[in-house]
C-alpha positions as CSV (number, residue, x, y, z in Angstrom):
1,M,44.0,84.6,-38.1
2,R,43.7,84.6,-42.0
3,S,46.0,82.5,-44.4
4,A,48.0,84.8,-46.9
5,Q,45.6,83.1,-49.8
6,E,42.4,84.5,-48.3
7,I,44.0,87.7,-47.5
8,W,45.3,87.6,-50.9
9,E,41.8,86.7,-52.0
10,A,40.1,89.5,-50.2
11,A,42.6,92.0,-51.9
12,L,41.8,90.6,-55.2
13,G,38.3,91.6,-54.7
14,E,39.5,95.2,-54.0
15,L,41.8,95.6,-56.9
16,Q,38.9,94.7,-59.7
17,L,37.8,97.9,-58.6
18,Q,40.6,100.1,-59.1
19,I,42.3,98.3,-62.3
20,N,40.7,98.1,-65.6
21,K,39.8,94.5,-66.4
22,P,42.5,93.8,-69.4
23,N,45.0,94.8,-66.8
24,Y,43.7,92.8,-63.9
25,Q,43.0,89.8,-66.4
26,T,46.3,89.8,-67.8
27,W,48.6,90.2,-64.8
28,L,46.8,89.6,-61.7
29,Q,44.1,86.9,-62.3
30,G,46.4,84.1,-61.9
31,T,48.2,85.0,-58.7
32,R,48.0,83.6,-55.5
33,G,48.8,84.6,-51.7
34,I,51.5,82.1,-50.3
35,A,52.8,83.1,-47.2
36,Y,52.6,86.3,-44.8
37,Q,54.6,85.9,-42.1
38,D,57.0,88.9,-40.1
39,G,55.9,91.4,-42.3
40,Q,56.5,90.0,-45.2
41,F,53.4,88.6,-47.7
42,I,54.8,86.4,-50.6
43,I,52.7,86.3,-53.8
44,S,53.2,83.6,-56.3
45,V,52.9,84.8,-59.9
46,P,52.8,82.6,-63.1
47,N,56.0,83.7,-64.4
48,A,59.1,86.1,-64.1
49,F,57.6,88.8,-66.5
50,V,54.2,89.3,-64.6
51,A,56.7,89.2,-61.5
52,E,58.3,92.0,-63.2
53,Y,55.7,93.9,-64.4
54,L,53.9,94.2,-61.2
55,D,57.1,95.0,-59.2
56,K,57.8,98.1,-61.1
57,N,53.6,99.0,-62.0
58,Q,51.2,97.9,-59.3
59,R,53.7,97.6,-56.0
60,S,52.7,100.5,-54.3
61,L,48.8,99.8,-55.0
62,I,49.1,96.3,-54.0
63,K,50.7,97.1,-50.8
64,K,48.6,100.1,-50.3
65,T,45.5,97.5,-50.4
66,L,47.1,94.7,-48.5
67,I,47.8,97.5,-45.9
68,G,44.1,98.1,-45.5
69,L,43.2,94.4,-45.1
70,V,45.9,93.6,-42.8
71,H,45.8,97.0,-40.6
72,S,49.4,97.0,-40.4
73,S,51.7,99.5,-42.0
74,N,54.7,97.1,-41.4
75,I,54.3,95.1,-44.7
76,K,56.7,94.0,-47.9
77,V,55.4,92.6,-50.9
78,Q,57.7,90.1,-52.7
79,F,56.7,88.0,-55.9
80,Q,57.4,85.0,-56.7
81,T,57.1,82.4,-59.7
82,G,55.8,79.1,-58.9
83,S,54.1,78.0,-56.1
84,E,56.3,76.0,-54.2
85,H,56.8,78.0,-51.1
86,P,56.2,76.6,-47.8
87,V,52.3,77.6,-46.7
88,P,51.4,77.0,-43.0
89,T,49.0,74.1,-42.8
90,T,47.0,72.2,-40.4
91,E,48.7,69.2,-40.2
92,N,50.9,68.2,-37.5
93,T,54.2,67.8,-38.9
94,H,55.9,67.8,-35.7
95,H,55.7,63.7,-35.8
96,Q,56.4,63.2,-39.6
97,D,59.2,61.4,-40.7
98,P,61.9,64.2,-41.7
99,S,61.7,63.1,-45.6
100,V,58.1,64.1,-45.3
101,R,58.6,67.3,-43.7
102,D,60.8,68.5,-46.3
103,L,58.4,68.6,-49.6
104,P,56.6,71.8,-50.0
105,A,53.5,72.2,-48.4
106,F,50.0,72.5,-49.6
107,N,47.7,74.9,-49.8
108,P,45.6,75.0,-46.2
109,K,41.9,75.5,-48.3
110,Y,42.3,72.8,-50.1
111,T,40.9,69.8,-48.2
112,F,37.9,67.0,-48.9
113,D,36.5,68.6,-45.9
114,S,36.3,72.1,-47.7
115,F,35.3,70.6,-51.0
116,V,31.5,71.4,-52.3
117,V,30.5,67.8,-53.7
118,G,27.6,68.3,-56.7
119,G,26.3,65.9,-59.4
120,S,29.2,67.7,-61.7
121,N,32.2,66.2,-59.7
122,R,30.9,63.3,-57.6
123,M,32.9,60.7,-59.2
124,A,36.1,62.7,-59.3
125,Y,35.8,63.4,-55.6
126,A,34.9,59.7,-54.9
127,A,37.8,58.4,-56.8
128,A,40.3,60.9,-55.3
129,L,38.9,60.5,-52.0
130,G,39.6,56.6,-52.3
131,V,43.1,57.1,-54.0
132,A,43.7,59.3,-50.6
133,Q,43.0,56.7,-48.2
134,N,44.6,53.7,-50.6
135,P,47.1,55.2,-52.4
136,G,48.8,52.9,-55.3
137,H,45.6,50.2,-55.3
138,S,42.7,51.9,-55.7
139,Y,42.8,53.8,-59.2
140,N,46.5,53.8,-60.4
141,P,47.1,56.4,-62.2
142,L,44.2,58.5,-61.7
143,F,43.5,61.0,-64.1
144,I,41.2,63.6,-64.1
145,Y,40.3,66.3,-67.0
146,G,38.2,69.4,-67.0
147,G,38.0,73.1,-67.9
148,A,39.7,75.7,-65.9
149,G,38.7,76.4,-62.4
150,L,36.4,73.6,-61.9
151,G,38.2,72.1,-58.5
152,K,40.7,69.8,-59.8
153,T,43.5,71.4,-58.2
154,H,41.6,71.5,-54.9
155,L,41.2,67.9,-55.5
156,L,44.8,67.2,-55.7
157,Q,46.3,69.0,-53.3
158,A,43.3,67.5,-50.7
159,I,45.0,64.0,-51.7
160,G,48.0,65.4,-50.6
161,H,46.8,66.2,-47.4
162,T,45.2,63.2,-46.3
163,A,48.6,61.5,-47.8
164,R,50.7,63.4,-45.6
165,S,48.8,63.4,-42.3
166,N,49.3,59.5,-42.9
167,S,53.7,60.0,-43.4
168,I,53.4,59.5,-47.1
169,R,55.7,61.2,-49.4
170,A,53.3,63.0,-51.5
171,L,54.6,65.8,-54.2
172,Y,52.7,68.0,-56.3
173,V,53.8,70.1,-58.9
174,S,52.4,71.6,-61.8
175,G,53.3,70.4,-65.6
176,E,55.1,73.8,-66.3
177,H,57.0,73.3,-63.2
178,F,57.9,69.6,-64.2
179,T,59.3,71.0,-67.5
180,N,61.4,73.4,-66.1
181,D,62.6,71.6,-63.3
182,F,63.5,68.9,-66.0
183,V,65.3,71.6,-68.4
184,D,67.5,72.8,-65.6
185,A,68.4,69.7,-64.6
186,V,69.9,69.1,-68.3
187,R,71.7,72.4,-68.6
188,Q,72.9,72.6,-65.0
189,Q,73.8,68.5,-65.1
190,R,72.0,67.4,-62.2
191,T,69.8,64.9,-63.7
192,N,70.5,62.6,-60.6
193,E,68.8,65.2,-58.2
194,F,66.3,65.5,-60.9
195,R,65.4,61.9,-60.6
196,S,65.6,61.5,-57.3
197,K,63.2,64.3,-56.6
198,Y,60.6,62.8,-59.0
199,R,61.1,59.0,-58.4
200,D,62.1,58.3,-54.4
201,I,58.7,59.0,-53.5
202,D,55.1,57.5,-52.5
203,M,53.3,59.5,-54.9
204,L,53.4,62.2,-57.9
205,M,50.8,64.6,-58.6
206,I,50.8,66.3,-62.1
207,D,48.5,69.2,-62.5
208,D,47.8,70.7,-65.9
209,I,49.9,67.2,-67.5
210,Q,48.8,69.1,-71.0
211,F,51.5,71.5,-70.6
212,I,54.4,68.7,-71.6
213,S,52.5,67.4,-74.9
214,G,54.6,68.5,-77.5
215,K,57.8,68.7,-75.7
216,E,59.9,65.5,-76.6
217,H,62.4,65.4,-74.4
218,T,60.2,66.6,-71.2
219,A,57.5,63.8,-72.4
220,E,60.4,61.0,-72.4
221,S,62.0,62.0,-69.0
222,F,57.9,62.1,-67.5
223,F,57.5,58.5,-69.6
224,H,60.2,56.7,-67.3
225,T,59.3,58.6,-64.1
226,F,55.7,57.2,-64.8
227,N,56.9,53.6,-65.2
228,E,59.1,53.6,-62.3
229,L,56.8,55.0,-60.0
230,H,53.8,52.7,-61.3
231,N,56.4,49.5,-61.7
232,G,56.6,50.3,-57.4
233,N,52.9,50.5,-56.9
234,R,53.2,54.3,-55.9
235,Q,50.6,56.5,-56.7
236,I,49.9,58.5,-59.5
237,V,47.6,61.7,-60.2
238,I,47.5,63.6,-63.2
239,T,45.1,66.6,-64.2
240,S,44.3,68.5,-67.7
241,D,42.0,70.4,-69.3
242,R,40.9,67.4,-71.4
243,P,41.0,63.7,-71.7
244,P,43.8,61.7,-72.9
245,K,42.9,60.9,-76.3
246,S,41.6,64.5,-76.8
247,M,45.9,65.6,-76.9
248,P,46.9,65.2,-79.9
249,L,50.3,66.4,-79.4
250,L,50.7,63.4,-76.9
251,E,52.9,60.1,-77.3
252,D,50.8,57.3,-78.0
253,R,52.5,55.4,-75.1
254,L,52.0,58.1,-72.9
255,R,48.1,58.2,-74.0
256,S,48.2,54.5,-73.1
257,R,49.4,55.0,-69.6
258,F,47.1,57.3,-68.4
259,E,44.3,55.5,-69.4
260,W,45.7,52.8,-67.6
261,G,43.3,53.3,-64.4
262,L,40.5,55.5,-64.0
263,T,39.8,58.6,-66.4
264,V,37.0,61.0,-64.8
265,D,35.9,64.7,-65.3
266,V,34.9,67.7,-63.4
267,K,32.0,69.3,-65.2
268,P,30.4,73.3,-65.0
269,P,28.8,73.3,-61.6
270,D,24.9,73.2,-61.4
271,L,22.8,76.2,-60.0
272,K,22.4,74.0,-56.6
273,T,26.1,73.5,-56.7
274,R,27.0,77.1,-57.3
275,R,24.8,78.0,-54.5
276,D,26.5,75.7,-52.3
277,I,29.6,76.6,-53.3
278,L,29.1,80.7,-52.4
279,K,27.5,79.1,-49.0
280,A,30.1,77.7,-48.2
281,K,33.1,80.6,-49.1
282,S,30.8,83.3,-47.7
283,E,31.0,81.4,-44.4
284,Q,34.8,80.5,-44.5
285,A,35.0,84.3,-45.2
286,G,32.7,85.2,-42.3
287,A,30.4,87.9,-44.4
288,G,27.2,85.8,-43.5
289,I,25.9,86.9,-46.9
290,L,22.1,86.6,-47.9
291,P,20.5,83.8,-49.8
292,D,18.9,86.1,-52.6
293,V,22.2,87.8,-53.1
294,L,24.4,84.6,-53.4
295,D,21.5,83.4,-55.6
296,I,22.7,86.4,-58.0
297,I,26.2,85.4,-58.3
298,A,25.0,81.9,-59.1
299,Q,22.8,82.7,-61.6
300,Q,25.2,84.8,-63.3
301,V,28.5,83.1,-62.8
302,R,27.7,79.3,-64.5
303,E,31.1,77.6,-65.7
304,N,33.8,78.4,-63.3
305,I,34.8,78.3,-59.7
306,R,37.1,80.6,-59.8
307,E,34.9,83.2,-61.0
308,L,32.2,82.8,-58.7
309,E,34.9,83.2,-55.7
310,G,35.8,86.6,-57.9
311,G,32.3,87.7,-58.0
312,L,31.8,86.8,-54.3
313,N,34.9,88.7,-53.4
314,R,34.3,92.0,-55.2
315,I,31.0,92.0,-53.7
316,I,32.0,92.0,-50.4
317,A,35.2,94.4,-51.5
318,Y,32.7,96.8,-52.7
319,A,30.4,97.1,-50.2
320,R,33.3,97.6,-48.0
321,L,34.2,100.1,-49.5
322,L,30.9,102.3,-49.5
323,Q,30.4,101.2,-45.9
324,T,27.2,99.7,-46.4
325,E,25.5,96.1,-46.0
326,V,25.5,93.4,-49.2
327,T,21.9,93.7,-50.2
328,P,20.8,92.4,-54.1
329,E,21.2,95.9,-55.2
330,I,24.4,96.6,-54.3
331,A,25.4,93.1,-55.5
332,T,24.0,93.5,-58.8
333,R,26.1,96.9,-59.0
334,A,29.2,95.5,-57.9
335,L,28.6,92.7,-60.7
336,A,27.9,94.4,-63.4
337,D,30.2,94.0,-66.2
338,I,32.4,91.5,-64.4
339,G,34.0,89.4,-66.9
340,G,32.5,91.5,-69.9
341,R,29.2,90.2,-69.1
342,T,26.1,92.1,-67.7
343,L,23.2,91.2,-66.0
344,P,20.1,91.1,-68.5
345,S,17.8,94.0,-68.5
346,G,15.0,92.5,-66.2
347,H,16.9,89.4,-64.9
348,I,14.6,87.3,-63.2
349,T,14.6,85.2,-60.5
350,P,13.2,81.7,-60.5
351,D,11.9,82.9,-57.2
352,A,10.0,85.6,-59.2
353,L,9.3,83.8,-62.4
354,L,7.1,80.4,-59.9
355,D,5.1,83.8,-58.3
356,A,3.8,84.7,-61.6
357,V,3.0,80.6,-62.1
358,S,1.6,80.6,-58.9
359,E,-0.4,83.3,-58.9
360,C,-1.7,82.9,-62.8
361,F,-2.8,79.4,-62.1
362,Q,-3.9,80.4,-58.3
363,I,-1.9,77.8,-56.4
364,T,1.1,77.9,-54.2
365,P,4.3,77.7,-55.5
366,E,5.3,74.6,-53.5
367,L,2.5,73.0,-55.0
368,I,4.3,73.6,-58.0
369,S,7.7,72.0,-57.1
370,S,5.4,69.3,-55.7
371,R,5.0,66.1,-56.4
372,R,1.2,66.7,-56.9
373,R,0.0,65.7,-60.9
374,D,-3.8,66.8,-60.8
375,K,-4.0,68.8,-64.1
376,Q,-4.3,72.0,-62.9
377,V,-0.6,71.7,-61.0
378,A,1.1,69.6,-63.4
379,L,-0.2,72.0,-66.1
380,A,1.5,75.1,-63.8
381,R,4.6,72.9,-63.4
382,Q,4.7,72.6,-67.3
383,V,4.5,76.1,-68.1
384,A,6.8,77.1,-65.4
385,M,9.5,74.5,-67.2
386,Y,8.8,76.2,-70.6
387,L,9.7,80.4,-69.3
388,L,12.2,78.8,-67.3
389,K,14.1,77.1,-70.3
390,Q,13.5,80.7,-72.1
391,Q,15.8,82.1,-69.6
392,D,19.4,82.7,-70.6
393,G,21.8,79.9,-69.3
394,Y,19.0,77.5,-67.7
395,S,20.2,74.0,-68.3
396,L,17.5,71.0,-68.0
397,A,19.0,69.8,-65.3
398,E,19.0,72.9,-63.5
399,I,15.2,73.7,-64.1
400,G,14.5,69.8,-62.6
401,N,16.1,70.6,-59.9
402,L,14.6,73.6,-59.3
403,L,11.2,72.0,-59.4
404,G,11.5,69.0,-57.2
405,G,14.3,67.0,-58.7
406,R,12.5,66.4,-61.7
407,N,14.8,64.5,-64.5
408,P,15.9,66.3,-67.8
409,S,14.2,64.1,-70.3
410,T,11.0,65.1,-68.2
411,V,11.8,68.5,-68.2
412,S,12.6,68.5,-72.1
413,H,9.1,66.6,-72.8
414,A,7.0,69.4,-70.5
415,C,8.9,72.4,-72.7
416,E,8.3,70.7,-75.9
417,K,4.7,70.0,-75.0
418,V,3.9,73.6,-73.7
419,A,5.5,74.9,-77.0
420,E,3.1,72.6,-78.9
421,D,-0.1,73.1,-76.7
422,I,0.7,77.2,-77.0
423,K,-0.2,76.9,-81.0
424,A,-3.4,75.0,-80.5
425,S,-4.5,76.7,-77.5
426,P,-5.2,80.6,-77.2
427,L,-6.4,80.6,-73.5
428,L,-2.6,78.8,-72.4
429,R,-0.9,81.1,-75.0
430,H,-2.9,84.4,-73.5
431,R,-1.9,83.3,-69.9
432,V,1.6,82.6,-70.9
433,M,2.0,86.1,-72.3
434,D,0.5,87.5,-69.3
435,I,2.9,85.8,-66.7
436,Q,5.3,87.3,-69.3
437,K,4.0,90.8,-69.0
438,S,4.1,90.5,-65.2
439,L,7.7,89.7,-65.2
440,R,8.7,92.9,-67.6
441,P,10.3,95.9,-65.3
442,R,7.7,98.1,-64.9
C-alpha cells in the first residue's frame, strides 16, 4: 500500500505535464498528500486562498489524475490548510500513553532510516539523532538552518518519530501555524488552552521559525514558551532558512536563546549525495531507474532535494504517459525546461569527459581516478579536472569526488596549473583542444 504522500507525488509528476509552469509553481508546488482513507483523499495546502483556487479550478483534473493512479473511480478530493491531520504511521501506537496518541502524527516517510546522509548534512543528521536519543540533554535548543528543500523538515519529523516511539510527547508545528494558533487563541480568549498545548509537552519542534520575526506579540509568546520548556529540560528543536544572527527583525533575547545550544546548517547536496538521494527515491517508488538516468537528474538539479524528487517524478510520469521505458533520451525530454532551465546544448557527462581524456592520453579512466602519480597519469588527471571545471556548475569538491576523492585544494591547484601550462605549451594546448572537439555534438 502506498502512502497518501507517495500517491500525491506521483500525481504531481503528471500534473506538471498538464499545467503550465507558473500555475504549477503558484498553486501546487507547496501541497502534500496527507491522508487517503475510505475513498477520501486529503491534500494539505499552504492557505485558504490556495484551497479555494484549487477547489474551483483544478478539482476535476486532480481527481482524474488520482483516479488513474489509485485505479478507483470512487474518490473524493478535499483540500485542507495546514498539515495537522493524522497521517497513518508505522509506529505502534497501541501501547503509547494516551497523551502521546492524541498528538498530531508525523509523515511516515520522514524517518532517520530514509534520510540520505552526505557531506552537506552529516553534522545536522548527527545532532538530530543525538537529540532524538537523548532529548533535553544533548543540545538544547538544536537550531538547524539552510535553504528550502534541503531536508530540515525531514530531520525534525525523524526526531519526532523516534521520540514518539519512546512515549515522549513531541509536538511539531510550523512557525506560521504557531503564529496562527496564538492569534486565534487571543481572539477567542483561549490563551490557557494555547499555553497548555505548547508547554505541557516533552519536546517542541518549530519549522521555519523565521516566520515569527517582526511579529512582536507572537515572539513574546514564544519567548515565554521557550523559557518554560528549557527550564524544565524539555527539548526544543528549531529550523530556519538562515542562522539566528542573520534574522534582523528577531529580538536579541530570542536570538541569544536560539544560540544557547547547537547551531548547525544543511547545505545543498554534492553530486554523490544527489545520486544517492535519487537512487533511494527511485527504489522507494519501485521504479528501477537506470544509473545513467539518475545521473542526468543529479547533474541538472543541484540546489534542492524537492526539485530532485520532482524531476524523478516527472520522468516517471512522462514515461508512463508514453508507455515506454525510462531511458536517458526520455529523461532528457521530460526534464526539458523544468524549473525554467534547459539542459545545455551538448551537455557532457563526467563519464564521457573521462573517456575522452583517457583516449587522448592512451590510459584507462580507472587510472585517471586512481592514486597513481607517474607523469602521464598525473597530467591526464589534471587535464580532466581542468575540463570538468569548465563545465557549468561543478564545484571543486564534486570534481574531487569524481576523481578518486581528491580534496578541493588539490583540484584548484591542478586547474590553475593546467591553465598556466596551456599558455606555455602548444602541445598541451592542442591536446586539450582535441579533447574538447571530440566532446562536441556532431
